[in-house]
Jmol script that loads the backbone (N, CA, C; Angstrom):
load data "model"
ATOM      1  N   MET A   1      58.021  29.123  76.096  1.00  0.00           N
ATOM      2  CA  MET A   1      59.017  29.784  76.674  1.00  0.00           C
ATOM      3  C   MET A   1      59.656  29.923  75.960  1.00  0.00           C
ATOM      4  N   THR A   2      59.829  31.177  75.741  1.00  0.00           N
ATOM      5  CA  THR A   2      60.928  32.500  75.597  1.00  0.00           C
ATOM      6  C   THR A   2      62.347  32.206  75.297  1.00  0.00           C
ATOM      7  N   THR A   3      62.874  32.776  74.459  1.00  0.00           N
ATOM      8  CA  THR A   3      64.264  32.564  74.215  1.00  0.00           C
ATOM      9  C   THR A   3      65.325  34.139  73.561  1.00  0.00           C
ATOM     10  N   LYS A   4      66.591  34.235  74.706  1.00  0.00           N
ATOM     11  CA  LYS A   4      66.752  35.878  73.989  1.00  0.00           C
ATOM     12  C   LYS A   4      66.611  35.987  72.482  1.00  0.00           C
ATOM     13  N   PRO A   5      67.232  37.420  72.021  1.00  0.00           N
ATOM     14  CA  PRO A   5      66.835  37.556  70.252  1.00  0.00           C
ATOM     15  C   PRO A   5      68.398  36.950  70.459  1.00  0.00           C
ATOM     16  N   GLU A   6      68.613  36.550  68.728  1.00  0.00           N
ATOM     17  CA  GLU A   6      70.424  36.335  68.929  1.00  0.00           C
ATOM     18  C   GLU A   6      70.363  37.562  67.212  1.00  0.00           C
ATOM     19  N   LEU A   7      71.582  37.583  67.324  1.00  0.00           N
ATOM     20  CA  LEU A   7      72.351  38.163  66.066  1.00  0.00           C
ATOM     21  C   LEU A   7      72.048  37.252  65.192  1.00  0.00           C
ATOM     22  N   ARG A   8      71.070  37.932  63.787  1.00  0.00           N
ATOM     23  CA  ARG A   8      71.111  37.302  62.544  1.00  0.00           C
ATOM     24  C   ARG A   8      72.466  37.544  62.067  1.00  0.00           C
ATOM     25  N   THR A   9      73.409  37.186  61.459  1.00  0.00           N
ATOM     26  CA  THR A   9      74.616  37.246  60.654  1.00  0.00           C
ATOM     27  C   THR A   9      74.417  36.682  59.380  1.00  0.00           C
ATOM     28  N   GLY A  10      74.579  37.273  58.551  1.00  0.00           N
ATOM     29  CA  GLY A  10      74.484  37.010  56.978  1.00  0.00           C
ATOM     30  C   GLY A  10      74.066  37.981  55.906  1.00  0.00           C
ATOM     31  N   ALA A  11      72.871  37.373  55.705  1.00  0.00           N
ATOM     32  CA  ALA A  11      71.858  38.671  54.675  1.00  0.00           C
ATOM     33  C   ALA A  11      72.072  40.332  55.261  1.00  0.00           C
ATOM     34  N   ASN A  12      71.372  39.660  56.625  1.00  0.00           N
ATOM     35  CA  ASN A  12      71.276  41.133  57.105  1.00  0.00           C
ATOM     36  C   ASN A  12      72.251  41.740  57.945  1.00  0.00           C
ATOM     37  N   LEU A  13      73.289  41.279  57.402  1.00  0.00           N
ATOM     38  CA  LEU A  13      74.275  41.621  58.455  1.00  0.00           C
ATOM     39  C   LEU A  13      74.871  42.993  58.168  1.00  0.00           C
ATOM     40  N   LEU A  14      75.016  43.324  56.784  1.00  0.00           N
ATOM     41  CA  LEU A  14      75.218  44.433  55.547  1.00  0.00           C
ATOM     42  C   LEU A  14      74.358  45.575  56.171  1.00  0.00           C
ATOM     43  N   PRO A  15      73.231  45.647  55.372  1.00  0.00           N
ATOM     44  CA  PRO A  15      72.099  46.820  55.733  1.00  0.00           C
ATOM     45  C   PRO A  15      72.235  47.324  56.886  1.00  0.00           C
ATOM     46  N   GLY A  16      72.211  46.427  58.570  1.00  0.00           N
ATOM     47  CA  GLY A  16      72.684  46.332  59.811  1.00  0.00           C
ATOM     48  C   GLY A  16      73.470  48.085  60.457  1.00  0.00           C
ATOM     49  N   LEU A  17      74.297  47.086  59.332  1.00  0.00           N
ATOM     50  CA  LEU A  17      75.795  47.740  59.666  1.00  0.00           C
ATOM     51  C   LEU A  17      75.911  49.886  58.868  1.00  0.00           C
ATOM     52  N   ALA A  18      74.821  49.334  57.809  1.00  0.00           N
ATOM     53  CA  ALA A  18      74.818  50.635  57.023  1.00  0.00           C
ATOM     54  C   ALA A  18      73.740  51.417  57.581  1.00  0.00           C
ATOM     55  N   ALA A  19      72.820  51.247  58.132  1.00  0.00           N
ATOM     56  CA  ALA A  19      72.277  51.851  58.854  1.00  0.00           C
ATOM     57  C   ALA A  19      72.884  52.721  59.964  1.00  0.00           C
ATOM     58  N   VAL A  20      73.371  51.809  60.829  1.00  0.00           N
ATOM     59  CA  VAL A  20      74.419  52.241  61.861  1.00  0.00           C
ATOM     60  C   VAL A  20      75.027  53.222  61.645  1.00  0.00           C
ATOM     61  N   ALA A  21      75.293  52.908  60.797  1.00  0.00           N
ATOM     62  CA  ALA A  21      76.818  53.806  59.712  1.00  0.00           C
ATOM     63  C   ALA A  21      76.310  55.821  59.989  1.00  0.00           C
ATOM     64  N   LEU A  22      74.895  54.834  58.782  1.00  0.00           N
ATOM     65  CA  LEU A  22      74.492  56.080  59.085  1.00  0.00           C
ATOM     66  C   LEU A  22      73.861  57.139  59.639  1.00  0.00           C
ATOM     67  N   PHE A  23      73.035  56.783  61.057  1.00  0.00           N
ATOM     68  CA  PHE A  23      73.125  57.273  61.683  1.00  0.00           C
ATOM     69  C   PHE A  23      74.047  57.860  62.682  1.00  0.00           C
ATOM     70  N   VAL A  24      75.531  57.491  63.047  1.00  0.00           N
ATOM     71  CA  VAL A  24      76.695  57.504  63.155  1.00  0.00           C
ATOM     72  C   VAL A  24      76.748  58.811  62.841  1.00  0.00           C
ATOM     73  N   VAL A  25      76.980  59.277  61.689  1.00  0.00           N
ATOM     74  CA  VAL A  25      77.563  60.156  60.536  1.00  0.00           C
ATOM     75  C   VAL A  25      76.229  61.169  60.829  1.00  0.00           C
ATOM     76  N   MET A  26      74.884  60.974  60.473  1.00  0.00           N
ATOM     77  CA  MET A  26      74.025  61.993  60.774  1.00  0.00           C
ATOM     78  C   MET A  26      73.823  62.471  62.091  1.00  0.00           C
ATOM     79  N   ALA A  27      74.051  61.680  63.242  1.00  0.00           N
ATOM     80  CA  ALA A  27      74.296  62.592  64.907  1.00  0.00           C
ATOM     81  C   ALA A  27      75.506  62.891  64.662  1.00  0.00           C
ATOM     82  N   ALA A  28      76.768  63.048  63.786  1.00  0.00           N
ATOM     83  CA  ALA A  28      77.885  63.247  64.633  1.00  0.00           C
ATOM     84  C   ALA A  28      77.817  64.940  63.397  1.00  0.00           C
ATOM     85  N   ALA A  29      76.720  64.657  62.427  1.00  0.00           N
ATOM     86  CA  ALA A  29      76.636  66.524  61.967  1.00  0.00           C
ATOM     87  C   ALA A  29      75.328  67.079  61.999  1.00  0.00           C
ATOM     88  N   ILE A  30      74.910  66.723  63.156  1.00  0.00           N
ATOM     89  CA  ILE A  30      73.612  67.439  64.060  1.00  0.00           C
ATOM     90  C   ILE A  30      74.188  68.282  65.270  1.00  0.00           C
ATOM     91  N   LEU A  31      75.413  67.651  65.562  1.00  0.00           N
ATOM     92  CA  LEU A  31      75.811  67.070  66.977  1.00  0.00           C
ATOM     93  C   LEU A  31      76.831  68.602  66.947  1.00  0.00           C
ATOM     94  N   SER A  32      77.435  68.687  65.546  1.00  0.00           N
ATOM     95  CA  SER A  32      78.658  69.368  64.958  1.00  0.00           C
ATOM     96  C   SER A  32      78.361  70.657  64.561  1.00  0.00           C
ATOM     97  N   ALA A  33      77.146  71.020  63.943  1.00  0.00           N
ATOM     98  CA  ALA A  33      76.806  72.372  63.493  1.00  0.00           C
ATOM     99  C   ALA A  33      76.458  73.250  64.533  1.00  0.00           C
ATOM    100  N   SER A  34      76.741  74.199  63.587  1.00  0.00           N
ATOM    101  CA  SER A  34      76.279  75.392  64.855  1.00  0.00           C
ATOM    102  C   SER A  34      75.748  76.841  64.262  1.00  0.00           C
ATOM    103  N   PHE A  35      75.021  77.535  64.675  1.00  0.00           N
ATOM    104  CA  PHE A  35      74.101  78.526  64.032  1.00  0.00           C
ATOM    105  C   PHE A  35      74.527  79.365  64.599  1.00  0.00           C
ATOM    106  N   GLY A  36      74.522  80.534  63.540  1.00  0.00           N
ATOM    107  CA  GLY A  36      74.875  82.034  64.261  1.00  0.00           C
ATOM    108  C   GLY A  36      73.623  82.634  65.080  1.00  0.00           C
ATOM    109  N   ASP A  37      73.971  83.927  65.761  1.00  0.00           N
ATOM    110  CA  ASP A  37      73.238  84.003  66.732  1.00  0.00           C
ATOM    111  C   ASP A  37      71.728  84.288  65.576  1.00  0.00           C
ATOM    112  N   PRO A  38      70.252  84.306  66.632  1.00  0.00           N
ATOM    113  CA  PRO A  38      69.115  84.675  65.908  1.00  0.00           C
ATOM    114  C   PRO A  38      69.223  86.630  65.789  1.00  0.00           C
ATOM    115  N   GLN A  39      68.962  87.114  64.105  1.00  0.00           N
ATOM    116  CA  GLN A  39      68.916  88.167  64.196  1.00  0.00           C
ATOM    117  C   GLN A  39      66.935  88.565  64.336  1.00  0.00           C
ATOM    118  N   GLY A  40      66.783  89.744  64.390  1.00  0.00           N
ATOM    119  CA  GLY A  40      65.547  90.572  64.821  1.00  0.00           C
ATOM    120  C   GLY A  40      65.221  90.424  63.494  1.00  0.00           C
ATOM    121  N   PHE A  41      63.635  90.925  63.093  1.00  0.00           N
ATOM    122  CA  PHE A  41      63.877  91.955  61.716  1.00  0.00           C
ATOM    123  C   PHE A  41      63.132  93.248  62.355  1.00  0.00           C
ATOM    124  N   ALA A  42      63.836  94.285  61.289  1.00  0.00           N
ATOM    125  CA  ALA A  42      63.203  95.444  61.313  1.00  0.00           C
ATOM    126  C   ALA A  42      61.869  96.238  61.843  1.00  0.00           C
ATOM    127  N   PRO A  43      61.353  96.905  62.473  1.00  0.00           N
ATOM    128  CA  PRO A  43      60.136  97.278  62.651  1.00  0.00           C
ATOM    129  C   PRO A  43      59.172  97.732  60.730  1.00  0.00           C
ATOM    130  N   ASP A  44      60.178  98.602  60.049  1.00  0.00           N
ATOM    131  CA  ASP A  44      59.311  98.434  58.966  1.00  0.00           C
ATOM    132  C   ASP A  44      59.757  97.553  57.835  1.00  0.00           C
ATOM    133  N   ALA A  45      60.475  96.284  58.059  1.00  0.00           N
ATOM    134  CA  ALA A  45      60.943  95.342  56.712  1.00  0.00           C
ATOM    135  C   ALA A  45      59.566  95.058  56.005  1.00  0.00           C
ATOM    136  N   PRO A  46      59.903  94.757  55.016  1.00  0.00           N
ATOM    137  CA  PRO A  46      59.174  93.832  53.927  1.00  0.00           C
ATOM    138  C   PRO A  46      59.313  92.789  53.959  1.00  0.00           C
ATOM    139  N   ILE A  47      58.504  92.006  54.999  1.00  0.00           N
ATOM    140  CA  ILE A  47      59.059  90.257  55.774  1.00  0.00           C
ATOM    141  C   ILE A  47      58.992  89.292  53.963  1.00  0.00           C
ATOM    142  N   THR A  48      57.816  89.613  53.613  1.00  0.00           N
ATOM    143  CA  THR A  48      56.815  88.863  53.039  1.00  0.00           C
ATOM    144  C   THR A  48      58.105  88.736  51.525  1.00  0.00           C
ATOM    145  N   ALA A  49      58.168  90.209  51.029  1.00  0.00           N
ATOM    146  CA  ALA A  49      58.934  90.260  50.049  1.00  0.00           C
ATOM    147  C   ALA A  49      60.348  89.422  50.009  1.00  0.00           C
ATOM    148  N   SER A  50      61.097  89.759  51.351  1.00  0.00           N
ATOM    149  CA  SER A  50      62.122  89.268  51.462  1.00  0.00           C
ATOM    150  C   SER A  50      62.278  87.873  51.392  1.00  0.00           C
ATOM    151  N   ILE A  51      61.184  87.341  52.066  1.00  0.00           N
ATOM    152  CA  ILE A  51      61.221  86.197  51.994  1.00  0.00           C
ATOM    153  C   ILE A  51      61.235  85.290  50.736  1.00  0.00           C
ATOM    154  N   GLY A  52      60.003  85.764  49.794  1.00  0.00           N
ATOM    155  CA  GLY A  52      60.242  85.678  48.405  1.00  0.00           C
ATOM    156  C   GLY A  52      61.703  86.174  47.920  1.00  0.00           C
ATOM    157  N   TYR A  53      61.791  86.705  47.736  1.00  0.00           N
ATOM    158  CA  TYR A  53      63.428  87.579  47.349  1.00  0.00           C
ATOM    159  C   TYR A  53      64.876  85.986  47.558  1.00  0.00           C
ATOM    160  N   ALA A  54      64.504  86.224  48.999  1.00  0.00           N
ATOM    161  CA  ALA A  54      65.632  85.217  49.694  1.00  0.00           C
ATOM    162  C   ALA A  54      65.537  83.752  48.563  1.00  0.00           C
ATOM    163  N   MET A  55      63.954  82.969  48.968  1.00  0.00           N
ATOM    164  CA  MET A  55      63.562  81.905  48.124  1.00  0.00           C
ATOM    165  C   MET A  55      64.527  82.157  46.674  1.00  0.00           C
ATOM    166  N   PHE A  56      64.281  83.230  46.301  1.00  0.00           N
ATOM    167  CA  PHE A  56      65.215  82.974  44.870  1.00  0.00           C
ATOM    168  C   PHE A  56      65.962  83.311  44.503  1.00  0.00           C
ATOM    169  N   ASN A  57      67.192  83.519  45.837  1.00  0.00           N
ATOM    170  CA  ASN A  57      68.287  84.042  46.177  1.00  0.00           C
ATOM    171  C   ASN A  57      69.070  85.041  44.960  1.00  0.00           C
ATOM    172  N   LEU A  58      67.762  85.926  45.412  1.00  0.00           N
ATOM    173  CA  LEU A  58      67.828  87.740  45.064  1.00  0.00           C
ATOM    174  C   LEU A  58      68.156  88.961  46.214  1.00  0.00           C
ATOM    175  N   ASP A  59      68.967  89.032  45.916  1.00  0.00           N
ATOM    176  CA  ASP A  59      69.549  90.081  46.695  1.00  0.00           C
ATOM    177  C   ASP A  59      69.215  91.647  46.642  1.00  0.00           C
ATOM    178  N   MET A  60      67.468  91.675  46.978  1.00  0.00           N
ATOM    179  CA  MET A  60      66.893  92.245  46.783  1.00  0.00           C
ATOM    180  C   MET A  60      66.498  93.261  47.946  1.00  0.00           C
ATOM    181  N   GLY A  61      66.422  92.005  48.820  1.00  0.00           N
ATOM    182  CA  GLY A  61      65.428  92.271  50.478  1.00  0.00           C
ATOM    183  C   GLY A  61      65.866  93.213  51.057  1.00  0.00           C
ATOM    184  N   ALA A  62      65.244  93.763  52.243  1.00  0.00           N
ATOM    185  CA  ALA A  62      65.713  93.953  53.339  1.00  0.00           C
ATOM    186  C   ALA A  62      65.779  93.247  53.874  1.00  0.00           C
ATOM    187  N   VAL A  63      65.776  92.145  54.389  1.00  0.00           N
ATOM    188  CA  VAL A  63      66.224  91.065  55.473  1.00  0.00           C
ATOM    189  C   VAL A  63      67.038  89.977  54.497  1.00  0.00           C
ATOM    190  N   PRO A  64      67.925  90.239  55.341  1.00  0.00           N
ATOM    191  CA  PRO A  64      68.610  89.259  54.926  1.00  0.00           C
ATOM    192  C   PRO A  64      68.506  87.390  54.764  1.00  0.00           C
ATOM    193  N   GLY A  65      68.976  87.083  53.918  1.00  0.00           N
ATOM    194  CA  GLY A  65      68.717  85.728  53.975  1.00  0.00           C
ATOM    195  C   GLY A  65      69.415  85.156  52.906  1.00  0.00           C
ATOM    196  N   GLU A  66      68.857  83.545  53.110  1.00  0.00           N
ATOM    197  CA  GLU A  66      70.364  82.294  52.582  1.00  0.00           C
ATOM    198  C   GLU A  66      69.116  82.032  50.894  1.00  0.00           C
ATOM    199  N   GLY A  67      70.165  82.013  50.197  1.00  0.00           N
ATOM    200  CA  GLY A  67      69.420  81.023  49.074  1.00  0.00           C
ATOM    201  C   GLY A  67      69.046  79.940  49.327  1.00  0.00           C
ATOM    202  N   MET A  68      67.120  79.822  49.474  1.00  0.00           N
ATOM    203  CA  MET A  68      66.439  78.405  49.026  1.00  0.00           C
ATOM    204  C   MET A  68      65.770  78.128  47.734  1.00  0.00           C
ATOM    205  N   LEU A  69      66.149  78.219  46.465  1.00  0.00           N
ATOM    206  CA  LEU A  69      65.682  77.908  45.466  1.00  0.00           C
ATOM    207  C   LEU A  69      66.029  76.287  45.597  1.00  0.00           C
ATOM    208  N   VAL A  70      66.805  75.347  45.911  1.00  0.00           N
ATOM    209  CA  VAL A  70      67.047  74.157  45.671  1.00  0.00           C
ATOM    210  C   VAL A  70      65.753  73.195  46.800  1.00  0.00           C
ATOM    211  N   ALA A  71      65.899  74.186  47.841  1.00  0.00           N
ATOM    212  CA  ALA A  71      65.081  73.688  48.882  1.00  0.00           C
ATOM    213  C   ALA A  71      63.430  73.803  47.998  1.00  0.00           C
ATOM    214  N   PHE A  72      62.616  74.894  47.864  1.00  0.00           N
ATOM    215  CA  PHE A  72      61.778  75.245  47.089  1.00  0.00           C
ATOM    216  C   PHE A  72      61.497  74.436  45.866  1.00  0.00           C
ATOM    217  N   ILE A  73      62.472  73.786  45.555  1.00  0.00           N
ATOM    218  CA  ILE A  73      62.366  73.222  43.850  1.00  0.00           C
ATOM    219  C   ILE A  73      62.089  71.334  44.522  1.00  0.00           C
ATOM    220  N   ALA A  74      63.201  71.288  45.838  1.00  0.00           N
ATOM    221  CA  ALA A  74      62.553  69.907  46.855  1.00  0.00           C
ATOM    222  C   ALA A  74      61.028  69.643  47.286  1.00  0.00           C
ATOM    223  N   ILE A  75      60.579  70.809  47.800  1.00  0.00           N
ATOM    224  CA  ILE A  75      59.254  71.110  48.089  1.00  0.00           C
ATOM    225  C   ILE A  75      58.563  70.499  47.397  1.00  0.00           C
ATOM    226  N   ALA A  76      58.466  71.200  46.126  1.00  0.00           N
ATOM    227  CA  ALA A  76      57.697  71.516  45.051  1.00  0.00           C
ATOM    228  C   ALA A  76      57.541  69.840  44.456  1.00  0.00           C
ATOM    229  N   VAL A  77      58.672  69.151  43.968  1.00  0.00           N
ATOM    230  CA  VAL A  77      58.520  67.774  43.487  1.00  0.00           C
ATOM    231  C   VAL A  77      58.332  66.713  44.274  1.00  0.00           C
ATOM    232  N   THR A  78      58.340  67.197  45.924  1.00  0.00           N
ATOM    233  CA  THR A  78      57.577  66.342  46.678  1.00  0.00           C
ATOM    234  C   THR A  78      56.489  66.185  46.390  1.00  0.00           C
ATOM    235  N   LEU A  79      55.606  67.338  46.673  1.00  0.00           N
ATOM    236  CA  LEU A  79      54.304  67.515  47.049  1.00  0.00           C
ATOM    237  C   LEU A  79      53.567  67.263  45.994  1.00  0.00           C
ATOM    238  N   ASP A  80      53.676  67.416  43.996  1.00  0.00           N
ATOM    239  CA  ASP A  80      53.815  67.282  42.950  1.00  0.00           C
ATOM    240  C   ASP A  80      54.032  65.606  43.082  1.00  0.00           C
ATOM    241  N   ALA A  81      54.733  64.219  44.043  1.00  0.00           N
ATOM    242  CA  ALA A  81      54.182  63.561  43.616  1.00  0.00           C
ATOM    243  C   ALA A  81      54.082  62.896  44.657  1.00  0.00           C
ATOM    244  N   ALA A  82      53.651  63.447  45.528  1.00  0.00           N
ATOM    245  CA  ALA A  82      52.435  63.049  46.391  1.00  0.00           C
ATOM    246  C   ALA A  82      51.000  62.802  46.304  1.00  0.00           C
ATOM    247  N   LEU A  83      51.056  64.532  45.198  1.00  0.00           N
ATOM    248  CA  LEU A  83      49.112  64.570  44.823  1.00  0.00           C
ATOM    249  C   LEU A  83      49.411  63.270  43.419  1.00  0.00           C
ATOM    250  N   ASP A  84      50.227  63.455  42.980  1.00  0.00           N
ATOM    251  CA  ASP A  84      50.084  61.999  41.942  1.00  0.00           C
ATOM    252  C   ASP A  84      49.808  60.782  42.165  1.00  0.00           C
ATOM    253  N   GLY A  85      50.674  60.568  43.314  1.00  0.00           N
ATOM    254  CA  GLY A  85      50.088  58.921  43.970  1.00  0.00           C
ATOM    255  C   GLY A  85      48.841  58.861  44.600  1.00  0.00           C
ATOM    256  N   SER A  86      48.591  59.774  45.136  1.00  0.00           N
ATOM    257  CA  SER A  86      47.361  60.070  45.759  1.00  0.00           C
ATOM    258  C   SER A  86      45.703  60.088  44.733  1.00  0.00           C
ATOM    259  N   LEU A  87      46.554  60.731  43.579  1.00  0.00           N
ATOM    260  CA  LEU A  87      45.079  60.396  42.583  1.00  0.00           C
ATOM    261  C   LEU A  87      45.312  59.028  41.530  1.00  0.00           C
ATOM    262  N   PHE A  88      46.492  58.261  41.969  1.00  0.00           N
ATOM    263  CA  PHE A  88      46.854  56.952  41.449  1.00  0.00           C
ATOM    264  C   PHE A  88      45.947  56.234  42.443  1.00  0.00           C
ATOM    265  N   LEU A  89      46.046  56.577  43.439  1.00  0.00           N
ATOM    266  CA  LEU A  89      44.973  55.165  44.633  1.00  0.00           C
ATOM    267  C   LEU A  89      44.220  55.714  44.342  1.00  0.00           C
ATOM    268  N   ALA A  90      43.893  56.703  44.014  1.00  0.00           N
ATOM    269  CA  ALA A  90      42.427  57.050  44.202  1.00  0.00           C
ATOM    270  C   ALA A  90      41.588  56.347  43.264  1.00  0.00           C
ATOM    271  N   LYS A  91      42.446  56.174  42.349  1.00  0.00           N
ATOM    272  CA  LYS A  91      41.653  55.758  40.681  1.00  0.00           C
ATOM    273  C   LYS A  91      41.096  54.527  41.136  1.00  0.00           C
ATOM    274  N   ARG A  92      39.726  53.884  40.551  1.00  0.00           N
ATOM    275  CA  ARG A  92      38.693  52.779  40.668  1.00  0.00           C
ATOM    276  C   ARG A  92      39.297  52.229  39.440  1.00  0.00           C
ATOM    277  N   GLU A  93      39.512  51.002  39.197  1.00  0.00           N
ATOM    278  CA  GLU A  93      39.612  50.400  38.265  1.00  0.00           C
ATOM    279  C   GLU A  93      38.773  49.128  38.312  1.00  0.00           C
ATOM    280  N   GLU A  94      37.876  48.483  36.921  1.00  0.00           N
ATOM    281  CA  GLU A  94      37.216  46.932  36.764  1.00  0.00           C
ATOM    282  C   GLU A  94      37.470  46.894  35.896  1.00  0.00           C
ATOM    283  N   SER A  95      38.280  45.525  36.080  1.00  0.00           N
ATOM    284  CA  SER A  95      38.591  44.462  34.705  1.00  0.00           C
ATOM    285  C   SER A  95      39.635  45.966  34.061  1.00  0.00           C
ATOM    286  N   GLY A  96      40.669  46.152  34.485  1.00  0.00           N
ATOM    287  CA  GLY A  96      41.480  46.720  34.412  1.00  0.00           C
ATOM    288  C   GLY A  96      41.127  48.025  32.936  1.00  0.00           C
ATOM    289  N   SER A  97      39.817  48.798  33.230  1.00  0.00           N
ATOM    290  CA  SER A  97      39.426  49.856  32.613  1.00  0.00           C
ATOM    291  C   SER A  97      39.178  51.114  33.901  1.00  0.00           C
ATOM    292  N   PRO A  98      39.554  52.092  33.808  1.00  0.00           N
ATOM    293  CA  PRO A  98      39.208  52.998  35.134  1.00  0.00           C
ATOM    294  C   PRO A  98      37.709  53.327  34.904  1.00  0.00           C
ATOM    295  N   VAL A  99      37.328  53.226  35.706  1.00  0.00           N
ATOM    296  CA  VAL A  99      35.414  53.699  36.206  1.00  0.00           C
ATOM    297  C   VAL A  99      35.336  55.210  37.345  1.00  0.00           C
ATOM    298  N   ALA A 100      34.818  56.300  36.939  1.00  0.00           N
ATOM    299  CA  ALA A 100      34.147  57.151  37.474  1.00  0.00           C
ATOM    300  C   ALA A 100      33.582  56.608  38.463  1.00  0.00           C
ATOM    301  N   LEU A 101      33.521  57.506  39.860  1.00  0.00           N
ATOM    302  CA  LEU A 101      32.976  56.739  40.193  1.00  0.00           C
ATOM    303  C   LEU A 101      31.615  58.125  41.201  1.00  0.00           C
ATOM    304  N   LEU A 102      30.746  58.061  40.688  1.00  0.00           N
ATOM    305  CA  LEU A 102      29.393  58.832  40.883  1.00  0.00           C
ATOM    306  C   LEU A 102      29.943  60.227  39.913  1.00  0.00           C
ATOM    307  N   ALA A 103      29.772  59.842  38.441  1.00  0.00           N
ATOM    308  CA  ALA A 103      30.201  61.037  37.215  1.00  0.00           C
ATOM    309  C   ALA A 103      29.005  61.431  36.968  1.00  0.00           C
ATOM    310  N   ASP A 104      27.786  61.159  37.658  1.00  0.00           N
ATOM    311  CA  ASP A 104      26.533  61.623  37.650  1.00  0.00           C
ATOM    312  C   ASP A 104      26.261  62.524  38.178  1.00  0.00           C
ATOM    313  N   GLY A 105      27.396  62.977  39.584  1.00  0.00           N
ATOM    314  CA  GLY A 105      26.981  63.547  40.946  1.00  0.00           C
ATOM    315  C   GLY A 105      26.333  62.789  42.005  1.00  0.00           C
ATOM    316  N   GLY A 106      26.315  61.897  41.879  1.00  0.00           N
ATOM    317  CA  GLY A 106      25.723  60.757  42.784  1.00  0.00           C
ATOM    318  C   GLY A 106      23.934  60.568  42.767  1.00  0.00           C
ATOM    319  N   ARG A 107      23.397  60.673  41.214  1.00  0.00           N
ATOM    320  CA  ARG A 107      21.654  60.526  41.103  1.00  0.00           C
ATOM    321  C   ARG A 107      22.003  59.541  41.104  1.00  0.00           C
ATOM    322  N   GLU A 108      22.231  58.063  40.580  1.00  0.00           N
ATOM    323  CA  GLU A 108      21.956  57.159  40.680  1.00  0.00           C
ATOM    324  C   GLU A 108      21.606  56.302  41.956  1.00  0.00           C
ATOM    325  N   ILE A 109      22.509  57.152  43.120  1.00  0.00           N
ATOM    326  CA  ILE A 109      22.349  56.018  44.066  1.00  0.00           C
ATOM    327  C   ILE A 109      21.149  56.746  44.788  1.00  0.00           C
ATOM    328  N   ARG A 110      21.034  58.201  44.590  1.00  0.00           N
ATOM    329  CA  ARG A 110      20.143  59.271  45.287  1.00  0.00           C
ATOM    330  C   ARG A 110      18.918  58.577  44.909  1.00  0.00           C
ATOM    331  N   ASP A 111      19.024  58.209  43.709  1.00  0.00           N
ATOM    332  CA  ASP A 111      17.346  57.552  43.640  1.00  0.00           C
ATOM    333  C   ASP A 111      16.865  56.015  43.879  1.00  0.00           C
ATOM    334  N   ARG A 112      17.783  55.322  43.889  1.00  0.00           N
ATOM    335  CA  ARG A 112      18.407  53.703  44.679  1.00  0.00           C
ATOM    336  C   ARG A 112      17.789  53.967  45.623  1.00  0.00           C
ATOM    337  N   LEU A 113      18.359  54.962  46.307  1.00  0.00           N
ATOM    338  CA  LEU A 113      18.034  55.183  48.122  1.00  0.00           C
ATOM    339  C   LEU A 113      16.503  55.749  47.809  1.00  0.00           C
ATOM    340  N   ARG A 114      16.045  56.816  46.869  1.00  0.00           N
ATOM    341  CA  ARG A 114      14.194  56.976  46.912  1.00  0.00           C
ATOM    342  C   ARG A 114      13.674  55.926  46.685  1.00  0.00           C
ATOM    343  N   ASP A 115      14.125  54.623  46.007  1.00  0.00           N
ATOM    344  CA  ASP A 115      13.456  53.577  45.410  1.00  0.00           C
ATOM    345  C   ASP A 115      13.355  52.346  47.025  1.00  0.00           C
ATOM    346  N   ASP A 116      14.032  52.718  47.528  1.00  0.00           N
ATOM    347  CA  ASP A 116      14.253  51.637  48.581  1.00  0.00           C
ATOM    348  C   ASP A 116      13.335  52.114  49.472  1.00  0.00           C
ATOM    349  N   ALA A 117      13.706  53.206  49.759  1.00  0.00           N
ATOM    350  CA  ALA A 117      12.634  54.065  51.064  1.00  0.00           C
ATOM    351  C   ALA A 117      11.609  53.583  50.480  1.00  0.00           C
ATOM    352  N   ASP A 118      10.729  53.769  49.355  1.00  0.00           N
ATOM    353  CA  ASP A 118       9.986  53.551  48.828  1.00  0.00           C
ATOM    354  C   ASP A 118       8.732  52.349  48.747  1.00  0.00           C
ATOM    355  N   ASP A 119      10.201  52.059  48.700  1.00  0.00           N
ATOM    356  CA  ASP A 119       9.207  50.049  48.830  1.00  0.00           C
ATOM    357  C   ASP A 119       9.085  50.061  50.058  1.00  0.00           C
ATOM    358  N   ASP A 120       9.930  50.330  51.446  1.00  0.00           N
ATOM    359  CA  ASP A 120       9.534  50.087  52.496  1.00  0.00           C
ATOM    360  C   ASP A 120       8.779  50.625  53.233  1.00  0.00           C
ATOM    361  N   GLY A 121       7.936  51.566  52.701  1.00  0.00           N
ATOM    362  CA  GLY A 121       6.714  52.690  52.744  1.00  0.00           C
ATOM    363  C   GLY A 121       6.907  53.531  53.543  1.00  0.00           C
ATOM    364  N   GLY A 122       8.187  54.053  54.265  1.00  0.00           N
ATOM    365  CA  GLY A 122       9.128  54.932  55.290  1.00  0.00           C
ATOM    366  C   GLY A 122       9.221  56.006  54.499  1.00  0.00           C
ATOM    367  N   ASP A 123       8.553  57.137  55.647  1.00  0.00           N
ATOM    368  CA  ASP A 123       8.985  58.539  54.859  1.00  0.00           C
ATOM    369  C   ASP A 123      10.176  59.162  55.599  1.00  0.00           C
ATOM    370  N   ARG A 124      10.559  60.124  54.450  1.00  0.00           N
ATOM    371  CA  ARG A 124      12.226  60.507  55.391  1.00  0.00           C
ATOM    372  C   ARG A 124      11.667  61.984  55.185  1.00  0.00           C
TER     373      ARG A 124
END
end "model"
wireframe off; spacefill off
backbone 0.3
color backbone group
């Protein structure tokens, strides 16, 4: 028999209320945001160069843009952290010391597979 869910008051109440308050603040900010009218680019405008100038907040481009240097740095730091994390997770260790996986280019495994195939008498 199932029972209806109960609200757990105590240590779980404060983080839940904080999450709801954060949701309300973000929803209010998103719903009240206003954007200007979209603008097209001139047919002869150098768009790639203008994006580069806008990214570093330089007023040299033909296409107007807003400064995006902070966003560029935040993306760079995030991608760097993701790369570092993937390398950390991919590292293999045995008894606390790192082990190189297939450091010989896979020759040892290839030779072992060939020896197993020769022992079976099968041709590949």
